[in-house]
C-alpha positions in Angstrom: 18.3 4.0 -8.4 20.1 1.2 -7.0 18.5 -2.2 -5.8 20.9 -3.7 -3.1 19.6 -7.2 -1.7 23.0 -8.4 -0.3 25.9 -6.9 1.2 28.6 -8.2 -1.8 26.7 -5.7 -4.4 29.6 -3.3 -5.1 29.3 0.3 -3.8 31.8 2.6 -5.1 31.0 5.6 -2.7 32.8 4.5 0.5 30.8 6.6 2.9 27.4 4.8 1.7 29.4 1.4 1.6 30.1 1.8 5.2 26.5 3.1 5.7 24.7 -0.1 3.7 27.8 -2.4 6.1 25.6 -1.6 9.2 22.1 -2.2 7.6 23.2 -5.9 7.0 25.2 -6.4 9.9 21.7 -5.0 12.0 20.0 -7.9 10.1 22.2 -10.3 10.2 20.3 -12.1 13.0 17.0 -11.8 10.7 17.8 -11.1 7.3 14.3 -11.8 6.2 12.9 -8.4 7.5 15.1 -6.7 4.9 13.5 -6.5 1.3 16.2 -4.4 -0.2 18.3 -1.1 -0.1 17.1 1.4 -2.1 20.1 3.7 -3.4 18.1 6.9 -4.9 19.9 8.7 -7.5 20.5 12.1 -8.9 17.8 12.3 -11.8 15.0 9.2 -10.5 11.8 10.2 -10.4 9.2 9.8 -7.4 7.2 7.6 -9.9 10.3 5.4 -10.5 10.7 5.0 -6.6 7.7 4.6 -5.9 7.2 1.7 -8.9 10.2 -0.1 -6.4 8.6 0.6 -3.6 4.9 0.0 -4.1 4.3 3.3 -2.2 4.6 6.9 -2.6 7.2 7.6 -0.2 6.7 11.5 -0.1 2.7 9.9 1.5 4.1 7.2 3.8 5.4 7.3 7.3 8.8 6.2 7.8 10.2 4.9 11.4 13.0 7.4 10.8 15.0 9.4 8.7 18.5 9.9 9.5 21.2 12.7 8.3 24.6 11.0 7.6 27.0 13.2 6.0 26.6 12.8 2.6 23.1 10.8 2.8 19.9 10.4 4.5 18.5 7.3 5.9 14.5 6.3 5.6 13.1 3.2 7.0 10.2 2.1 6.1 8.4 -0.9 7.6 5.8 -2.2 5.9 5.1 -5.8 7.5 3.9 -6.4 11.6 6.8 -8.5 11.9 9.2 -6.0 11.1 9.8 -6.4 7.0 10.4 -3.4 5.3 12.8 -1.7 3.2 16.1 0.9 3.8 16.1 4.0 1.0 19.8 5.9 1.2 19.1 9.3 -0.2 22.2 11.1 -1.7 22.7 15.0 -0.5 23.6 16.0 -4.3 21.9 18.1 -7.2 19.6 16.3 -9.0 17.8 15.0 -6.4 13.8 15.7 -6.1 13.9 18.7 -4.1 10.3 17.8 -2.3 12.2 14.2 -0.7 15.4 16.5 -0.1 12.8 18.9 2.1 11.3 16.1 3.4 14.2 14.7 4.7 16.2 18.2 6.1 13.1 18.5 8.0 12.3 15.6 9.6 15.6 14.2 10.2 17.8 13.1 13.3 21.4 13.2 13.2 23.1 10.0 12.2 26.7 9.2 11.5 29.5 9.2 8.6 
């Protein structure tokens, strides 16, 4: 799992780098509303994700899930001021199947 807190953090995957860059561009006027970006990688457990986010990713309602070519993007708003987290989930082997199934069921088309 990767935790990204600023736009200068190195991300190897070019599609993910583009998606993360868009997130930081969108919050550039109000960067304090973004807690961090969590990148879920193969082998990450639900317990590890819950420990980082402070809630169950399967049980908490997300604002939206967007499907991109190689990634799912989940947005969770946790504060009345718009504060929240972004989660990027790779569409690769080794990702929790329940998490992938939730994304496939509820995602709307995105870009990249």
